C-alpha positions as CSV (number, residue, x, y, z in Angstrom):
1,M,1.5,-17.1,-21.0
2,S,-1.7,-18.6,-21.9
3,T,-2.6,-18.6,-25.5
4,D,-6.4,-18.2,-24.9
5,L,-5.6,-14.6,-24.1
6,P,-7.2,-11.9,-26.3
7,A,-5.0,-9.8,-28.5
8,L,-4.9,-6.9,-26.4
9,V,-4.2,-8.2,-23.3
10,I,-0.7,-9.8,-25.4
11,C,-0.2,-6.6,-26.6
12,L,-0.3,-4.8,-23.4
13,W,2.2,-7.4,-21.6
14,V,4.8,-7.1,-24.5
15,W,4.7,-3.5,-24.2
16,M,4.7,-3.5,-20.0
17,K,7.7,-6.0,-20.3
18,G,9.7,-3.8,-22.7
19,E,8.9,-0.6,-20.6
20,F,9.7,-1.7,-17.4
21,D,13.3,-3.2,-16.3
22,T,11.9,-5.1,-12.8
23,P,8.7,-6.1,-11.3
24,D,9.4,-3.1,-8.6
25,E,9.1,-0.4,-11.2
26,L,6.0,-1.8,-12.6
27,S,4.5,-2.1,-9.2
28,A,5.6,1.5,-8.2
29,R,4.2,2.8,-11.5
30,I,0.9,1.3,-10.9
31,L,0.5,2.3,-7.3
32,G,1.4,5.9,-8.5
33,I,-1.5,6.0,-10.7
34,A,-3.5,4.7,-8.1
35,G,-2.7,7.2,-6.0
36,F,-3.0,9.7,-8.5
37,I,-6.7,8.5,-9.4
38,A,-7.6,8.5,-5.6
39,E,-7.0,12.1,-5.3
40,R,-9.0,13.3,-8.3
41,E,-11.8,10.5,-7.6
42,D,-14.4,13.7,-7.7
43,Q,-13.2,15.3,-10.4
44,L,-12.9,12.2,-12.3
45,R,-16.4,11.2,-11.7
46,R,-17.6,14.8,-12.5
47,T,-15.8,14.6,-15.6
48,T,-17.3,11.4,-16.7
49,R,-20.8,11.9,-15.6
50,D,-20.6,15.4,-17.5
51,L,-19.3,13.4,-20.9
52,C,-22.2,10.9,-20.5
53,T,-24.6,14.1,-20.4
54,Q,-22.9,15.3,-23.4
55,V,-23.2,12.1,-25.1
56,A,-26.6,11.4,-24.3
57,K,-27.5,15.0,-25.5
58,C,-25.8,14.6,-28.8
59,S,-27.7,11.0,-29.6
60,E,-30.8,12.8,-28.9
61,V,-30.3,15.1,-31.6
62,A,-28.8,12.5,-33.7
63,G,-25.5,14.6,-33.8
64,R,-27.4,17.7,-35.5
65,I,-26.1,21.2,-34.2
66,L,-29.2,22.7,-32.6
């Protein structure tokens, strides 16, 4: 592993090595999560859009409760 990688990448790599016994396990997990995301793409887009709208409104009023 390259030593010029950010600490977060190294931390993630160490975690993944301890979490999965084989590369096939890791691959299956990634493909499963990708499928989960693909099945719920519309819901995730709406949720993200709504969250961004709420953050923008909060910013407009400087966090005050109206």
